[in-house]
N, CA, C, O and the ligand as a Tripos MOL2 file, in Angstrom:
@<TRIPOS>MOLECULE
protein
  309   307    78     0     0
PROTEIN
NO_CHARGES

@<TRIPOS>ATOM
      1 N           0.8160   -1.2820   -0.1160 N.3       1 MET1
      2 CA         -0.1760    0.1340    0.0270 C.3       1 MET1
      3 C           0.9200    1.1330    0.0640 C.2       1 MET1
      4 O           0.8870    1.8820   -0.9120 O.2       1 MET1
      5 N           1.8470    1.3580    0.8720 N.am      2 GLY2
      6 CA          2.9560    2.3740    1.0110 C.3       2 GLY2
      7 C           3.4010    2.5150   -0.4270 C.2       2 GLY2
      8 O           3.2960    3.6400   -0.9170 O.2       2 GLY2
      9 N           3.9160    1.4700   -1.2260 N.am      3 GLN3
     10 CA          4.4690    1.6750   -2.2930 C.3       3 GLN3
     11 C           3.5950    2.2340   -3.4950 C.2       3 GLN3
     12 O           4.0280    2.8770   -4.4510 O.2       3 GLN3
     13 N           2.1620    1.8300   -3.2360 N.am      4 LEU4
     14 CA          1.4110    2.5240   -4.3240 C.3       4 LEU4
     15 C           1.2890    4.1370   -4.0860 C.2       4 LEU4
     16 O           1.4080    5.0000   -4.9570 O.2       4 LEU4
     17 N           1.0280    4.3310   -2.7340 N.am      5 LEU5
     18 CA          1.0420    5.8490   -2.3200 C.3       5 LEU5
     19 C           2.1990    6.4700   -2.9010 C.2       5 LEU5
     20 O           2.0670    7.6160   -3.3290 O.2       5 LEU5
     21 N           3.3510    5.8760   -2.9870 N.am      6 ARG6
     22 CA          4.5830    6.4320   -3.4130 C.3       6 ARG6
     23 C           4.4130    6.8680   -4.8520 C.2       6 ARG6
     24 O           4.5890    8.0170   -5.2600 O.2       6 ARG6
     25 N           4.0190    5.7240   -5.6410 N.am      7 ILE7
     26 CA          3.8890    5.8570   -7.0990 C.3       7 ILE7
     27 C           2.9750    6.9620   -7.3720 C.2       7 ILE7
     28 O           3.3080    7.7420   -8.2640 O.2       7 ILE7
     29 N           1.8110    7.1680   -6.7150 N.am      8 VAL8
     30 CA          0.7760    8.0330   -6.9060 C.3       8 VAL8
     31 C           1.2850    9.5410   -6.6670 C.2       8 VAL8
     32 O           0.9530   10.4730   -7.3980 O.2       8 VAL8
     33 N           2.1390    9.6650   -5.5450 N.am      9 ILE9
     34 CA          2.7400   11.0260   -5.2510 C.3       9 ILE9
     35 C           3.5700   11.3340   -6.2970 C.2       9 ILE9
     36 O           3.5910   12.4740   -6.7620 O.2       9 ILE9
     37 N           4.4250   10.2290   -6.8230 N.am     10 LEU10
     38 CA          5.5690   10.4440   -7.9080 C.3      10 LEU10
     39 C           4.8770   10.9580   -9.1440 C.2      10 LEU10
     40 O           5.2580   11.9490   -9.7670 O.2      10 LEU10
     41 N           3.7810   10.1810   -9.4740 N.am     11 LEU11
     42 CA          3.0150   10.6460  -10.8880 C.3      11 LEU11
     43 C           2.3330   11.9850  -10.6750 C.2      11 LEU11
     44 O           2.2170   12.7450  -11.6370 O.2      11 LEU11
     45 N           1.8930   12.3100   -9.5260 N.am     12 PHE12
     46 CA          1.3040   13.7060   -9.3420 C.3      12 PHE12
     47 C           2.4050   14.7530   -9.4070 C.2      12 PHE12
     48 O           2.2090   15.7990  -10.0260 O.2      12 PHE12
     49 N           3.5940   14.5030   -8.7700 N.am     13 GLY13
     50 CA          4.7750   15.3690   -8.7940 C.3      13 GLY13
     51 C           5.1450   15.5450  -10.2010 C.2      13 GLY13
     52 O           5.3980   16.6780  -10.6090 O.2      13 GLY13
     53 N           5.2050   14.4090  -11.0730 N.am     14 LEU14
     54 CA          5.5770   14.5420  -12.6020 C.3      14 LEU14
     55 C           4.5900   15.4080  -13.3380 C.2      14 LEU14
     56 O           4.9350   16.2510  -14.1670 O.2      14 LEU14
     57 N           3.4210   15.1740  -13.0140 N.am     15 TRP15
     58 CA          2.3430   16.0310  -13.7750 C.3      15 TRP15
     59 C           2.4800   17.4530  -13.4600 C.2      15 TRP15
     60 O           2.4640   18.3020  -14.3510 O.2      15 TRP15
     61 N           2.6090   17.7270  -12.2730 N.am     16 VAL16
     62 CA          2.9410   19.1480  -11.7380 C.3      16 VAL16
     63 C           3.9650   19.7200  -12.4000 C.2      16 VAL16
     64 O           3.8210   20.8460  -12.8760 O.2      16 VAL16
     65 N           5.1630   19.0190  -12.5260 N.am     17 VAL17
     66 CA          6.3330   19.4490  -13.1800 C.3      17 VAL17
     67 C           6.1500   19.7160  -14.7120 C.2      17 VAL17
     68 O           6.6320   20.7070  -15.2590 O.2      17 VAL17
     69 N           5.4350   18.7800  -15.3520 N.am     18 LEU18
     70 CA          5.0990   18.9410  -16.8120 C.3      18 LEU18
     71 C           4.2560   20.0250  -17.1350 C.2      18 LEU18
     72 O           4.4450   20.6340  -18.1880 O.2      18 LEU18
     73 N           3.1380   20.4160  -16.1830 N.am     19 ARG19
     74 CA          2.4840   21.5350  -16.3360 C.3      19 ARG19
     75 C           3.2260   22.9490  -16.1640 C.2      19 ARG19
     76 O           2.8500   23.9780  -16.7250 O.2      19 ARG19
     77 N           4.2150   22.8630  -15.3980 N.am     20 ILE20
     78 CA          4.8640   24.1340  -15.2280 C.3      20 ILE20
     79 C           5.7950   24.2970  -16.4180 C.2      20 ILE20
     80 O           5.9520   25.3980  -16.9460 O.2      20 ILE20
     81 N           6.4250   23.1750  -16.8470 N.am     21 VAL21
     82 CA          7.3660   23.0810  -18.1350 C.3      21 VAL21
     83 C           6.6840   23.5940  -19.3860 C.2      21 VAL21
     84 O           7.2320   24.3170  -20.2180 O.2      21 VAL21
     85 N           5.3890   23.1370  -19.4430 N.am     22 ARG22
     86 CA          4.5140   23.3560  -20.6590 C.3      22 ARG22
     87 C           4.1240   24.7260  -20.6600 C.2      22 ARG22
     88 O           4.1440   25.3560  -21.7180 O.2      22 ARG22
     89 N           3.7180   25.3350  -19.4300 N.am     23 LYS23
     90 CA          3.3470   26.6670  -19.2870 C.3      23 LYS23
     91 C           4.4990   27.7230  -19.6190 C.2      23 LYS23
     92 O           4.2910   28.7930  -20.1900 O.2      23 LYS23
     93 N           5.7490   27.2650  -19.1770 N.am     24 ALA24
     94 CA          6.9260   27.9890  -19.2960 C.3      24 ALA24
     95 C           7.1610   28.1450  -20.9040 C.2      24 ALA24
     96 O           7.2820   29.2150  -21.5010 O.2      24 ALA24
     97 N           7.1940   26.9860  -21.4050 N.am     25 LEU25
     98 CA          7.5470   26.6730  -22.8680 C.3      25 LEU25
     99 C           6.5430   27.6390  -23.7640 C.2      25 LEU25
    100 O           7.0060   28.3090  -24.6880 O.2      25 LEU25
    101 N           5.2430   27.6620  -23.4510 N.am     26 SER26
    102 CA          4.1290   28.2260  -24.3670 C.3      26 SER26
    103 C           4.4680   29.7000  -24.0340 C.2      26 SER26
    104 O           4.4090   30.4910  -24.9750 O.2      26 SER26
    105 N           4.8350   30.1960  -22.7470 N.am     27 HIS27
    106 CA          4.9280   31.5700  -22.5030 C.3      27 HIS27
    107 C           6.2550   32.1500  -23.3620 C.2      27 HIS27
    108 O           6.2190   33.2190  -23.9720 O.2      27 HIS27
    109 N           7.3400   31.3360  -23.3140 N.am     28 ARG28
    110 CA          8.5990   31.6940  -24.0970 C.3      28 ARG28
    111 C           8.1380   31.6940  -25.4760 C.2      28 ARG28
    112 O           8.5080   32.6530  -26.1550 O.2      28 ARG28
    113 N           7.3730   30.7780  -26.0530 N.am     29 ARG29
    114 CA          7.1190   30.8690  -27.6030 C.3      29 ARG29
    115 C           6.4630   32.0270  -27.8840 C.2      29 ARG29
    116 O           6.8750   32.7030  -28.8270 O.2      29 ARG29
    117 N           5.4190   32.4280  -27.1820 N.am     30 SER30
    118 CA          4.5650   33.6530  -27.3040 C.3      30 SER30
    119 C           5.4370   34.8490  -27.2920 C.2      30 SER30
    120 O           5.1370   35.8610  -27.9250 O.2      30 SER30
    121 N           6.6060   34.7400  -26.5180 N.am     31 GLU31
    122 CA          7.4230   35.9590  -26.4390 C.3      31 GLU31
    123 C           8.3260   36.0610  -27.6140 C.2      31 GLU31
    124 O           8.6330   37.1390  -28.1220 O.2      31 GLU31
    125 N           8.8380   34.6310  -28.1270 N.am     32 ALA32
    126 CA          9.6790   34.6260  -29.3460 C.3      32 ALA32
    127 C           8.9980   35.0030  -30.5110 C.2      32 ALA32
    128 O           9.7290   35.4270  -31.4070 O.2      32 ALA32
    129 N           7.8250   34.9660  -30.7360 N.am     33 SER33
    130 CA          7.1020   35.3950  -31.9980 C.3      33 SER33
    131 C           6.5900   36.7250  -31.9850 C.2      33 SER33
    132 O           5.4470   37.0300  -31.6450 O.2      33 SER33
    133 N           7.6320   37.6320  -32.4330 N.am     34 PRO34
    134 CA          6.9120   39.0620  -32.4940 C.3      34 PRO34
    135 C           6.0040   39.3750  -33.6110 C.2      34 PRO34
    136 O           5.9800   38.5510  -34.5250 O.2      34 PRO34
    137 N           5.2580   40.4130  -33.7020 N.am     35 LEU35
    138 CA          4.4970   40.6530  -34.7750 C.3      35 LEU35
    139 C           5.2280   40.7300  -36.0750 C.2      35 LEU35
    140 O           6.4000   41.1020  -36.1270 O.2      35 LEU35
    141 N           4.4990   40.3610  -37.1820 N.am     36 PRO36
    142 CA          5.2460   40.3900  -38.4550 C.3      36 PRO36
    143 C           5.7480   41.9310  -38.7000 C.2      36 PRO36
    144 O           5.0450   42.8530  -38.2870 O.2      36 PRO36
    145 N           6.7220   42.1350  -39.2380 N.am     37 PRO37
    146 CA          7.1780   43.5600  -39.4830 C.3      37 PRO37
    147 C           6.1720   44.1250  -40.5960 C.2      37 PRO37
    148 O           5.6350   43.4060  -41.4380 O.2      37 PRO37
    149 N           5.9990   45.4440  -40.4920 N.am     38 PRO38
    150 CA          5.1140   46.1060  -41.2550 C.3      38 PRO38
    151 C           5.6060   46.0680  -42.6810 C.2      38 PRO38
    152 O           6.7920   45.9600  -42.9930 O.2      38 PRO38
    153 N           4.5980   46.1660  -43.5150 N.am     39 ALA39
    154 CA          4.8000   45.9900  -45.0420 C.3      39 ALA39
    155 C           5.7690   47.1240  -45.3430 C.2      39 ALA39
    156 O           5.6230   48.2400  -44.8460 O.2      39 ALA39
    157 N           6.7980   46.7990  -46.2000 N.am     40 ASP40
    158 CA          7.6900   47.9850  -46.7150 C.3      40 ASP40
    159 C           6.8750   48.9290  -47.7050 C.2      40 ASP40
    160 O           6.6130   48.5500  -48.8470 O.2      40 ASP40
    161 N           6.5160   50.0720  -47.2590 N.am     41 MET41
    162 CA          5.8120   50.8210  -48.1790 C.3      41 MET41
    163 C           6.6910   51.9180  -48.7810 C.2      41 MET41
    164 O           7.6630   52.3670  -48.1740 O.2      41 MET41
    165 N           6.3200   52.3310  -49.9880 N.am     42 LEU42
    166 CA          6.9050   53.2380  -50.8390 C.3      42 LEU42
    167 C           5.9000   54.4170  -51.1960 C.2      42 LEU42
    168 O           4.6970   54.1730  -51.2980 O.2      42 LEU42
    169 N           6.3770   55.6250  -51.3740 N.am     43 ARG43
    170 CA          5.4470   56.6960  -51.4200 C.3      43 ARG43
    171 C           5.4940   57.0990  -53.0700 C.2      43 ARG43
    172 O           6.5480   57.4030  -53.6290 O.2      43 ARG43
    173 N           4.1870   57.0530  -53.7510 N.am     44 CYS44
    174 CA          4.1720   57.5020  -55.0380 C.3      44 CYS44
    175 C           4.6320   58.9090  -55.1370 C.2      44 CYS44
    176 O           4.1880   59.8110  -54.4270 O.2      44 CYS44
    177 N           5.6700   59.0760  -56.1790 N.am     45 ASP45
    178 CA          6.1850   60.3520  -56.3760 C.3      45 ASP45
    179 C           5.3030   61.2730  -57.1700 C.2      45 ASP45
    180 O           5.6000   62.4650  -57.2620 O.2      45 ASP45
    181 N           4.2190   60.7710  -57.7560 N.am     46 TYR46
    182 CA          3.1730   61.6140  -58.3910 C.3      46 TYR46
    183 C           2.0790   62.2510  -57.4870 C.2      46 TYR46
    184 O           1.9030   63.4660  -57.4060 O.2      46 TYR46
    185 N           1.2930   61.2180  -56.7480 N.am     47 CYS47
    186 CA          0.2630   61.4830  -55.9060 C.3      47 CYS47
    187 C           0.3890   61.4220  -54.4860 C.2      47 CYS47
    188 O          -0.4830   61.8360  -53.7220 O.2      47 CYS47
    189 N           1.7160   60.7920  -54.0440 N.am     48 GLY48
    190 CA          1.8840   60.7270  -52.6840 C.3      48 GLY48
    191 C           1.1950   59.5350  -51.9290 C.2      48 GLY48
    192 O           1.3000   59.5080  -50.7030 O.2      48 GLY48
    193 N           0.5600   58.6350  -52.5190 N.am     49 VAL49
    194 CA         -0.1620   57.6740  -52.0450 C.3      49 VAL49
    195 C           0.9400   56.5570  -51.6750 C.2      49 VAL49
    196 O           1.9340   56.3710  -52.3760 O.2      49 VAL49
    197 N           0.6700   55.8660  -50.5530 N.am     50 PHE50
    198 CA          1.7330   54.8700  -50.1930 C.3      50 PHE50
    199 C           1.2200   53.5420  -50.6110 C.2      50 PHE50
    200 O           0.0840   53.1210  -50.3940 O.2      50 PHE50
    201 N           2.2590   52.8740  -51.2860 N.am     51 VAL51
    202 CA          1.9740   51.4990  -51.7770 C.3      51 VAL51
    203 C           2.9820   50.4520  -51.2320 C.2      51 VAL51
    204 O           4.1120   50.7810  -50.8700 O.2      51 VAL51
    205 N           2.5470   49.2410  -51.1910 N.am     52 PRO52
    206 CA          3.6650   48.3370  -50.7930 C.3      52 PRO52
    207 C           4.8180   48.1600  -51.9410 C.2      52 PRO52
    208 O           4.6300   48.2860  -53.1510 O.2      52 PRO52
    209 N           5.8510   47.8930  -51.4010 N.am     53 ARG53
    210 CA          7.1540   47.8290  -52.3270 C.3      53 ARG53
    211 C           6.8070   46.8490  -53.5050 C.2      53 ARG53
    212 O           7.1560   47.1980  -54.6320 O.2      53 ARG53
    213 N           6.2670   45.8640  -53.3730 N.am     54 ASP54
    214 CA          6.0210   44.7330  -54.3310 C.3      54 ASP54
    215 C           4.9410   45.0980  -55.2920 C.2      54 ASP54
    216 O           4.8200   44.5390  -56.3820 O.2      54 ASP54
    217 N           4.0930   46.1300  -54.8260 N.am     55 GLU55
    218 CA          3.1500   46.5410  -55.8540 C.3      55 GLU55
    219 C           3.5330   48.0910  -56.5250 C.2      55 GLU55
    220 O           2.8760   48.6610  -57.3960 O.2      55 GLU55
    221 N           4.5560   48.5060  -55.9860 N.am     56 ALA56
    222 CA          4.8720   49.8450  -56.6490 C.3      56 ALA56
    223 C           5.6260   49.6840  -57.9960 C.2      56 ALA56
    224 O           6.4070   48.7540  -58.1980 O.2      56 ALA56
    225 N           5.3310   50.6840  -58.9370 N.am     57 ILE57
    226 CA          5.9310   50.7990  -60.2080 C.3      57 ILE57
    227 C           7.1160   51.5990  -59.9190 C.2      57 ILE57
    228 O           7.1160   52.6590  -59.2920 O.2      57 ILE57
    229 N           8.2600   50.9310  -60.4920 N.am     58 GLU58
    230 CA          9.5120   51.7860  -60.5320 C.3      58 GLU58
    231 C           9.7420   52.2790  -61.9430 C.2      58 GLU58
    232 O           9.6490   51.5250  -62.9120 O.2      58 GLU58
    233 N          10.0510   53.5880  -62.0390 N.am     59 ALA59
    234 CA         10.3140   54.2340  -63.4550 C.3      59 ALA59
    235 C          11.2770   55.4060  -63.0570 C.2      59 ALA59
    236 O          11.0740   55.9980  -61.9960 O.2      59 ALA59
    237 N          12.2840   55.7470  -63.8450 N.am     60 HIS60
    238 CA         13.2350   56.8500  -63.7150 C.3      60 HIS60
    239 C          13.8210   57.0440  -62.3830 C.2      60 HIS60
    240 O          14.0970   58.1640  -61.9540 O.2      60 HIS60
    241 N          14.0070   55.9830  -61.7420 N.am     61 GLY61
    242 CA         14.5040   55.8280  -60.4000 C.3      61 GLY61
    243 C          13.6600   56.3510  -59.2950 C.2      61 GLY61
    244 O          14.0990   56.6110  -58.1750 O.2      61 GLY61
    245 N          12.3410   56.5020  -59.6940 N.am     62 LYS62
    246 CA         11.3640   56.9750  -58.6740 C.3      62 LYS62
    247 C          10.2520   55.6540  -58.6540 C.2      62 LYS62
    248 O          10.2900   54.6390  -59.3490 O.2      62 LYS62
    249 N           9.2450   56.0490  -57.5940 N.am     63 HIS63
    250 CA          8.4070   54.8470  -57.3670 C.3      63 HIS63
    251 C           6.9230   55.6160  -57.5920 C.2      63 HIS63
    252 O           6.7050   56.7950  -57.3110 O.2      63 HIS63
    253 N           6.0120   54.7220  -58.1320 N.am     64 TYR64
    254 CA          4.6180   55.1980  -58.3610 C.3      64 TYR64
    255 C           3.7000   54.0950  -57.9900 C.2      64 TYR64
    256 O           4.1350   52.9550  -57.8280 O.2      64 TYR64
    257 N           2.3490   54.4140  -57.8370 N.am     65 CYS65
    258 CA          1.4150   53.5910  -57.2770 C.3      65 CYS65
    259 C           0.8300   52.7720  -58.5290 C.2      65 CYS65
    260 O           0.3220   51.6530  -58.4650 O.2      65 CYS65
    261 N           0.9980   53.5370  -59.6530 N.am     66 ASN66
    262 CA          0.4430   52.6210  -60.6910 C.3      66 ASN66
    263 C           1.2220   53.1820  -62.1700 C.2      66 ASN66
    264 O           1.9630   54.1650  -62.1740 O.2      66 ASN66
    265 N           0.9520   52.4860  -63.2170 N.am     67 SER67
    266 CA          1.7450   52.9320  -64.4940 C.3      67 SER67
    267 C           1.4530   54.3200  -65.0110 C.2      67 SER67
    268 O           2.2670   55.0450  -65.5840 O.2      67 SER67
    269 N           0.0230   54.6380  -64.7030 N.am     68 GLN68
    270 CA         -0.5290   55.8430  -65.3120 C.3      68 GLN68
    271 C           0.3540   57.0050  -64.6440 C.2      68 GLN68
    272 O           0.8270   57.9120  -65.3280 O.2      68 GLN68
    273 N           0.5320   56.9140  -63.3180 N.am     69 HIS69
    274 CA          1.1790   57.8600  -62.6900 C.3      69 HIS69
    275 C           2.7630   57.9380  -62.9620 C.2      69 HIS69
    276 O           3.3770   59.0020  -62.8770 O.2      69 HIS69
    277 N           3.3260   56.8010  -63.2730 N.am     70 ALA70
    278 CA          4.6420   56.6550  -63.7740 C.3      70 ALA70
    279 C           4.9070   57.3980  -65.0440 C.2      70 ALA70
    280 O           5.9390   58.0350  -65.2540 O.2      70 ALA70
    281 N           3.8120   57.2640  -65.9570 N.am     71 ASN71
    282 CA          3.9020   58.0050  -67.2990 C.3      71 ASN71
    283 C           3.5060   59.2770  -67.1910 C.2      71 ASN71
    284 O           3.9950   60.0930  -67.9730 O.2      71 ASN71
    285 N           2.6130   59.6740  -66.2780 N.am     72 ALA72
    286 CA          2.0570   61.1210  -66.0370 C.3      72 ALA72
    287 C           3.1590   61.9990  -65.3190 C.2      72 ALA72
    288 O           3.1540   63.2040  -65.5720 O.2      72 ALA72
    289 N           3.9380   61.5850  -64.6000 N.am     73 ASP73
    290 CA          4.7910   62.4680  -63.6810 C.3      73 ASP73
    291 C           5.9160   63.2740  -64.7770 C.2      73 ASP73
    292 O           6.7890   62.6820  -65.4110 O.2      73 ASP73
    293 N           5.6810   64.6020  -64.8150 N.am     74 PRO74
    294 CA          6.5200   65.3780  -65.6710 C.3      74 PRO74
    295 C           7.8110   65.5000  -65.1570 C.2      74 PRO74
    296 O           8.6760   65.8520  -65.9590 O.2      74 PRO74
    297 N           8.1640   65.2740  -63.9130 N.am     75 SER75
    298 CA          9.5360   65.4460  -63.4560 C.3      75 SER75
    299 C          10.3920   64.0790  -63.6890 C.2      75 SER75
    300 O          11.6190   64.0300  -63.5930 O.2      75 SER75
    301 N           9.6140   63.0600  -63.9860 N.am     76 GLY76
    302 CA         10.3330   61.8300  -64.2260 C.3      76 GLY76
    303 C          10.9540   61.7300  -65.8440 C.2      76 GLY76
    304 O          11.7630   60.8770  -66.2090 O.2      76 GLY76
    305 N          10.4910   62.5950  -66.5370 N.am     77 LYS77
    306 CA         11.0140   62.5120  -68.0660 C.3      77 LYS77
    307 C          11.9740   63.4710  -68.3850 C.2      77 LYS77
    308 O          12.4520   63.5130  -69.5180 O.2      77 LYS77
    309 ZN          0.1710   57.8620  -57.6230 Zn       78 ZN78
@<TRIPOS>BOND
     1     1     2 1
     2     2     3 1
     3     3     4 2
     4     3     5 am
     5     5     6 1
     6     6     7 1
     7     7     8 2
     8     7     9 am
     9     9    10 1
    10    10    11 1
    11    11    12 2
    12    11    13 am
    13    13    14 1
    14    14    15 1
    15    15    16 2
    16    15    17 am
    17    17    18 1
    18    18    19 1
    19    19    20 2
    20    19    21 am
    21    21    22 1
    22    22    23 1
    23    23    24 2
    24    23    25 am
    25    25    26 1
    26    26    27 1
    27    27    28 2
    28    27    29 am
    29    29    30 1
    30    30    31 1
    31    31    32 2
    32    31    33 am
    33    33    34 1
    34    34    35 1
    35    35    36 2
    36    35    37 am
    37    37    38 1
    38    38    39 1
    39    39    40 2
    40    39    41 am
    41    41    42 1
    42    42    43 1
    43    43    44 2
    44    43    45 am
    45    45    46 1
    46    46    47 1
    47    47    48 2
    48    47    49 am
    49    49    50 1
    50    50    51 1
    51    51    52 2
    52    51    53 am
    53    53    54 1
    54    54    55 1
    55    55    56 2
    56    55    57 am
    57    57    58 1
    58    58    59 1
    59    59    60 2
    60    59    61 am
    61    61    62 1
    62    62    63 1
    63    63    64 2
    64    63    65 am
    65    65    66 1
    66    66    67 1
    67    67    68 2
    68    67    69 am
    69    69    70 1
    70    70    71 1
    71    71    72 2
    72    71    73 am
    73    73    74 1
    74    74    75 1
    75    75    76 2
    76    75    77 am
    77    77    78 1
    78    78    79 1
    79    79    80 2
    80    79    81 am
    81    81    82 1
    82    82    83 1
    83    83    84 2
    84    83    85 am
    85    85    86 1
    86    86    87 1
    87    87    88 2
    88    87    89 am
    89    89    90 1
    90    90    91 1
    91    91    92 2
    92    91    93 am
    93    93    94 1
    94    94    95 1
    95    95    96 2
    96    95    97 am
    97    97    98 1
    98    98    99 1
    99    99   100 2
   100    99   101 am
   101   101   102 1
   102   102   103 1
   103   103   104 2
   104   103   105 am
   105   105   106 1
   106   106   107 1
   107   107   108 2
   108   107   109 am
   109   109   110 1
   110   110   111 1
   111   111   112 2
   112   111   113 am
   113   113   114 1
   114   114   115 1
   115   115   116 2
   116   115   117 am
   117   117   118 1
   118   118   119 1
   119   119   120 2
   120   119   121 am
   121   121   122 1
   122   122   123 1
   123   123   124 2
   124   123   125 am
   125   125   126 1
   126   126   127 1
   127   127   128 2
   128   127   129 am
   129   129   130 1
   130   130   131 1
   131   131   132 2
   132   131   133 am
   133   133   134 1
   134   134   135 1
   135   135   136 2
   136   135   137 am
   137   137   138 1
   138   138   139 1
   139   139   140 2
   140   139   141 am
   141   141   142 1
   142   142   143 1
   143   143   144 2
   144   143   145 am
   145   145   146 1
   146   146   147 1
   147   147   148 2
   148   147   149 am
   149   149   150 1
   150   150   151 1
   151   151   152 2
   152   151   153 am
   153   153   154 1
   154   154   155 1
   155   155   156 2
   156   155   157 am
   157   157   158 1
   158   158   159 1
   159   159   160 2
   160   159   161 am
   161   161   162 1
   162   162   163 1
   163   163   164 2
   164   163   165 am
   165   165   166 1
   166   166   167 1
   167   167   168 2
   168   167   169 am
   169   169   170 1
   170   170   171 1
   171   171   172 2
   172   171   173 am
   173   173   174 1
   174   174   175 1
   175   175   176 2
   176   175   177 am
   177   177   178 1
   178   178   179 1
   179   179   180 2
   180   179   181 am
   181   181   182 1
   182   182   183 1
   183   183   184 2
   184   183   185 am
   185   185   186 1
   186   186   187 1
   187   187   188 2
   188   187   189 am
   189   189   190 1
   190   190   191 1
   191   191   192 2
   192   191   193 am
   193   193   194 1
   194   194   195 1
   195   195   196 2
   196   195   197 am
   197   197   198 1
   198   198   199 1
   199   199   200 2
   200   199   201 am
   201   201   202 1
   202   202   203 1
   203   203   204 2
   204   203   205 am
   205   205   206 1
   206   206   207 1
   207   207   208 2
   208   207   209 am
   209   209   210 1
   210   210   211 1
   211   211   212 2
   212   211   213 am
   213   213   214 1
   214   214   215 1
   215   215   216 2
   216   215   217 am
   217   217   218 1
   218   218   219 1
   219   219   220 2
   220   219   221 am
   221   221   222 1
   222   222   223 1
   223   223   224 2
   224   223   225 am
   225   225   226 1
   226   226   227 1
   227   227   228 2
   228   227   229 am
   229   229   230 1
   230   230   231 1
   231   231   232 2
   232   231   233 am
   233   233   234 1
   234   234   235 1
   235   235   236 2
   236   235   237 am
   237   237   238 1
   238   238   239 1
   239   239   240 2
   240   239   241 am
   241   241   242 1
   242   242   243 1
   243   243   244 2
   244   243   245 am
   245   245   246 1
   246   246   247 1
   247   247   248 2
   248   247   249 am
   249   249   250 1
   250   250   251 1
   251   251   252 2
   252   251   253 am
   253   253   254 1
   254   254   255 1
   255   255   256 2
   256   255   257 am
   257   257   258 1
   258   258   259 1
   259   259   260 2
   260   259   261 am
   261   261   262 1
   262   262   263 1
   263   263   264 2
   264   263   265 am
   265   265   266 1
   266   266   267 1
   267   267   268 2
   268   267   269 am
   269   269   270 1
   270   270   271 1
   271   271   272 2
   272   271   273 am
   273   273   274 1
   274   274   275 1
   275   275   276 2
   276   275   277 am
   277   277   278 1
   278   278   279 1
   279   279   280 2
   280   279   281 am
   281   281   282 1
   282   282   283 1
   283   283   284 2
   284   283   285 am
   285   285   286 1
   286   286   287 1
   287   287   288 2
   288   287   289 am
   289   289   290 1
   290   290   291 1
   291   291   292 2
   292   291   293 am
   293   293   294 1
   294   294   295 1
   295   295   296 2
   296   295   297 am
   297   297   298 1
   298   298   299 1
   299   299   300 2
   300   299   301 am
   301   301   302 1
   302   302   303 1
   303   303   304 2
   304   303   305 am
   305   305   306 1
   306   306   307 1
   307   307   308 2
@<TRIPOS>SUBSTRUCTURE
     1 MET1         2 RESIDUE 1 A MET
     2 GLY2         6 RESIDUE 1 A GLY
     3 GLN3        10 RESIDUE 1 A GLN
     4 LEU4        14 RESIDUE 1 A LEU
     5 LEU5        18 RESIDUE 1 A LEU
     6 ARG6        22 RESIDUE 1 A ARG
     7 ILE7        26 RESIDUE 1 A ILE
     8 VAL8        30 RESIDUE 1 A VAL
     9 ILE9        34 RESIDUE 1 A ILE
    10 LEU10       38 RESIDUE 1 A LEU
    11 LEU11       42 RESIDUE 1 A LEU
    12 PHE12       46 RESIDUE 1 A PHE
    13 GLY13       50 RESIDUE 1 A GLY
    14 LEU14       54 RESIDUE 1 A LEU
    15 TRP15       58 RESIDUE 1 A TRP
    16 VAL16       62 RESIDUE 1 A VAL
    17 VAL17       66 RESIDUE 1 A VAL
    18 LEU18       70 RESIDUE 1 A LEU
    19 ARG19       74 RESIDUE 1 A ARG
    20 ILE20       78 RESIDUE 1 A ILE
    21 VAL21       82 RESIDUE 1 A VAL
    22 ARG22       86 RESIDUE 1 A ARG
    23 LYS23       90 RESIDUE 1 A LYS
    24 ALA24       94 RESIDUE 1 A ALA
    25 LEU25       98 RESIDUE 1 A LEU
    26 SER26      102 RESIDUE 1 A SER
    27 HIS27      106 RESIDUE 1 A HIS
    28 ARG28      110 RESIDUE 1 A ARG
    29 ARG29      114 RESIDUE 1 A ARG
    30 SER30      118 RESIDUE 1 A SER
    31 GLU31      122 RESIDUE 1 A GLU
    32 ALA32      126 RESIDUE 1 A ALA
    33 SER33      130 RESIDUE 1 A SER
    34 PRO34      134 RESIDUE 1 A PRO
    35 LEU35      138 RESIDUE 1 A LEU
    36 PRO36      142 RESIDUE 1 A PRO
    37 PRO37      146 RESIDUE 1 A PRO
    38 PRO38      150 RESIDUE 1 A PRO
    39 ALA39      154 RESIDUE 1 A ALA
    40 ASP40      158 RESIDUE 1 A ASP
    41 MET41      162 RESIDUE 1 A MET
    42 LEU42      166 RESIDUE 1 A LEU
    43 ARG43      170 RESIDUE 1 A ARG
    44 CYS44      174 RESIDUE 1 A CYS
    45 ASP45      178 RESIDUE 1 A ASP
    46 TYR46      182 RESIDUE 1 A TYR
    47 CYS47      186 RESIDUE 1 A CYS
    48 GLY48      190 RESIDUE 1 A GLY
    49 VAL49      194 RESIDUE 1 A VAL
    50 PHE50      198 RESIDUE 1 A PHE
    51 VAL51      202 RESIDUE 1 A VAL
    52 PRO52      206 RESIDUE 1 A PRO
    53 ARG53      210 RESIDUE 1 A ARG
    54 ASP54      214 RESIDUE 1 A ASP
    55 GLU55      218 RESIDUE 1 A GLU
    56 ALA56      222 RESIDUE 1 A ALA
    57 ILE57      226 RESIDUE 1 A ILE
    58 GLU58      230 RESIDUE 1 A GLU
    59 ALA59      234 RESIDUE 1 A ALA
    60 HIS60      238 RESIDUE 1 A HIS
    61 GLY61      242 RESIDUE 1 A GLY
    62 LYS62      246 RESIDUE 1 A LYS
    63 HIS63      250 RESIDUE 1 A HIS
    64 TYR64      254 RESIDUE 1 A TYR
    65 CYS65      258 RESIDUE 1 A CYS
    66 ASN66      262 RESIDUE 1 A ASN
    67 SER67      266 RESIDUE 1 A SER
    68 GLN68      270 RESIDUE 1 A GLN
    69 HIS69      274 RESIDUE 1 A HIS
    70 ALA70      278 RESIDUE 1 A ALA
    71 ASN71      282 RESIDUE 1 A ASN
    72 ALA72      286 RESIDUE 1 A ALA
    73 ASP73      290 RESIDUE 1 A ASP
    74 PRO74      294 RESIDUE 1 A PRO
    75 SER75      298 RESIDUE 1 A SER
    76 GLY76      302 RESIDUE 1 A GLY
    77 LYS77      306 RESIDUE 1 A LYS
    78 ZN78       309 GROUP 0 **** ****
């Protein structure tokens, strides 16, 4: 009977330790994953609208929100 009680206490202790470890790990994981960096935005040199870098049109060494503005900008020609 005494041995059974020891096993139960041991299992309970193990369960408590596992809970603490899991909690610590999940806490560390939430700290280690920061918010994604903000999208790299570029300003249209014609109208001043901000567009993501991968959507911006590059012309004459400047950036535009669309091809119409790239063609319409008199300072770019
Ligand atoms: Zn524009």
